[in-house]
C-alpha positions in Angstrom: 115.9 -107.8 -41.3 115.1 -111.3 -40.4 113.5 -111.9 -43.6 116.4 -110.4 -45.6 119.0 -112.2 -43.8 116.9 -115.7 -44.3 116.8 -114.8 -48.1 120.5 -114.0 -48.5 121.9 -117.1 -46.5 119.4 -119.3 -48.3 120.8 -118.0 -51.8 124.3 -118.0 -51.1 124.3 -121.2 -48.9 127.3 -123.5 -50.3 124.9 -126.5 -50.5 122.5 -126.4 -53.1 121.3 -130.0 -53.0 117.7 -129.8 -52.4 117.6 -125.9 -52.6 114.1 -125.1 -53.8 113.7 -128.6 -54.7 109.9 -128.6 -54.0 109.7 -125.8 -56.5 111.5 -128.1 -59.0 109.1 -130.7 -58.3 106.1 -128.5 -58.7 107.2 -127.1 -62.0 108.2 -130.5 -63.3 105.0 -132.3 -62.4 102.6 -129.4 -63.9 104.7 -129.3 -67.2 104.6 -133.2 -67.4 100.7 -132.8 -66.9 100.7 -129.9 -69.5 102.5 -132.5 -71.9 99.7 -135.0 -71.6 101.2 -137.4 -69.0 100.0 -138.3 -65.6 100.9 -135.6 -63.0 102.2 -138.0 -60.8 104.7 -139.7 -63.1 107.2 -136.9 -62.9 110.4 -137.8 -60.8 112.5 -135.3 -59.5 116.1 -136.1 -60.5 119.2 -134.3 -58.9 122.7 -135.1 -58.4 122.3 -135.8 -54.5 118.4 -136.0 -54.2 116.3 -138.2 -56.5 113.2 -140.4 -56.7 110.9 -137.4 -55.2 107.6 -136.8 -56.9 104.5 -134.7 -56.7 102.3 -136.0 -53.7 99.5 -133.3 -53.5 95.9 -133.6 -54.6 95.7 -132.9 -58.5 93.7 -129.4 -58.1 97.2 -128.1 -56.7 98.3 -128.5 -60.2 96.1 -126.1 -61.8 96.9 -123.8 -58.7 100.4 -124.0 -59.3 100.4 -123.7 -63.1 101.5 -119.9 -62.8 105.0 -121.0 -61.6 105.3 -122.8 -64.7 104.7 -119.7 -67.3 107.6 -117.7 -66.2 111.4 -118.6 -66.5 112.8 -120.9 -63.8 115.1 -118.2 -62.2 112.2 -115.9 -62.0 110.2 -118.5 -60.4 112.8 -119.2 -57.9 113.1 -115.5 -56.9 109.4 -114.9 -56.7 108.6 -118.1 -54.7 111.3 -117.3 -52.6 110.4 -113.8 -51.7 106.8 -114.7 -51.5 107.4 -117.4 -48.9 109.5 -115.3 -46.9 106.9 -112.6 -47.0 103.9 -115.4 -46.1 106.3 -116.4 -43.2 106.6 -113.0 -42.1 102.9 -112.1 -42.1 102.3 -115.6 -40.4 104.7 -114.8 -37.8 103.3 -111.4 -37.1 99.9 -112.4 -37.1 100.5 -115.0 -34.4 102.6 -112.6 -32.2 99.9 -110.1 -32.2 97.7 -112.4 -30.7 99.8 -113.5 -28.0 98.1 -112.9 -24.5 99.9 -110.0 -22.9 101.5 -110.8 -19.5 102.6 -108.1 -17.2 106.4 -109.3 -16.5 106.9 -110.6 -20.0 106.1 -108.4 -23.1 107.6 -109.8 -26.2 107.9 -107.5 -28.9 106.9 -108.8 -32.5 109.9 -107.9 -34.2 112.1 -110.0 -31.6 109.6 -113.1 -32.1 109.7 -113.0 -35.6 113.4 -112.9 -35.8 113.8 -115.8 -33.6 111.0 -117.8 -35.4 112.6 -117.1 -38.8 115.7 -119.2 -37.5 113.8 -122.1 -36.5 114.0 -125.4 -38.7 110.2 -125.4 -39.7 110.5 -121.8 -41.3 114.2 -122.2 -42.4 113.8 -125.3 -44.0 110.6 -124.5 -45.7 112.3 -121.5 -47.4 115.2 -123.5 -48.3 113.2 -126.6 -50.1 110.6 -124.2 -51.7 107.7 -125.4 -50.1 104.4 -124.0 -50.1 103.7 -124.4 -46.5 104.1 -120.8 -45.3 101.3 -119.6 -48.0 98.9 -122.2 -46.7 99.8 -121.7 -42.9 99.2 -117.6 -43.6 95.9 -118.5 -45.4 94.6 -120.9 -42.5 95.6 -118.4 -40.0 93.7 -115.9 -41.8 90.7 -118.2 -41.8 90.7 -118.7 -38.1 91.6 -115.3 -37.1 89.8 -113.0 -39.5 87.1 -114.4 -41.6 83.6 -113.7 -40.7 81.3 -117.0 -39.7 79.6 -117.0 -43.2 83.0 -117.8 -45.0 84.8 -119.2 -42.1 86.7 -122.4 -43.4 86.5 -121.5 -47.1 90.5 -120.9 -46.9 90.9 -123.8 -44.8 89.0 -125.7 -47.5 91.0 -124.2 -50.3 94.2 -124.9 -48.4 93.2 -128.5 -47.8 92.5 -129.1 -51.8 96.0 -127.8 -52.3 97.8 -129.7 -49.7 95.9 -132.2 -47.3 97.9 -131.4 -44.0 95.8 -127.9 -43.4 92.6 -130.1 -42.8 93.9 -130.6 -39.7 92.8 -127.2 -39.0 89.2 -128.3 -39.2 89.7 -130.1 -36.2 90.2 -127.0 -34.7 
């Protein structure tokens, strides 16, 4: 229910400035590179938000290539749903690993609903960022992956966006 509400609110918002703007940047930069120009030469232009460009490592352009292969409306819907589901899966994964306390027994749905309304989750969905997918991959690496492959997903995420490399310190 929380995910559905977030999707409806995000799509029905009155202010569309910057709505899924990062997705626009990803698509524009990758298309610029496919046209033979520098990946980093693309500049996002919007009536209220402009001057932003692609800031991720070059390999992320290859990873993001599939979102340029579908019409923009389809990419928007798929991106928003994928990010909402990744946010949900991440929050459920974290909530399930909380220590149980005798007097305070939070339920996963309540924690997820509350977290879906927080600024980091809401803003990531609204801007169309890749953060939720990367956070889920880092969580899976830390909590699920066996020793032999430990760190592989964190390394992949770090190749896409440098921020997940902080998980190496963990």
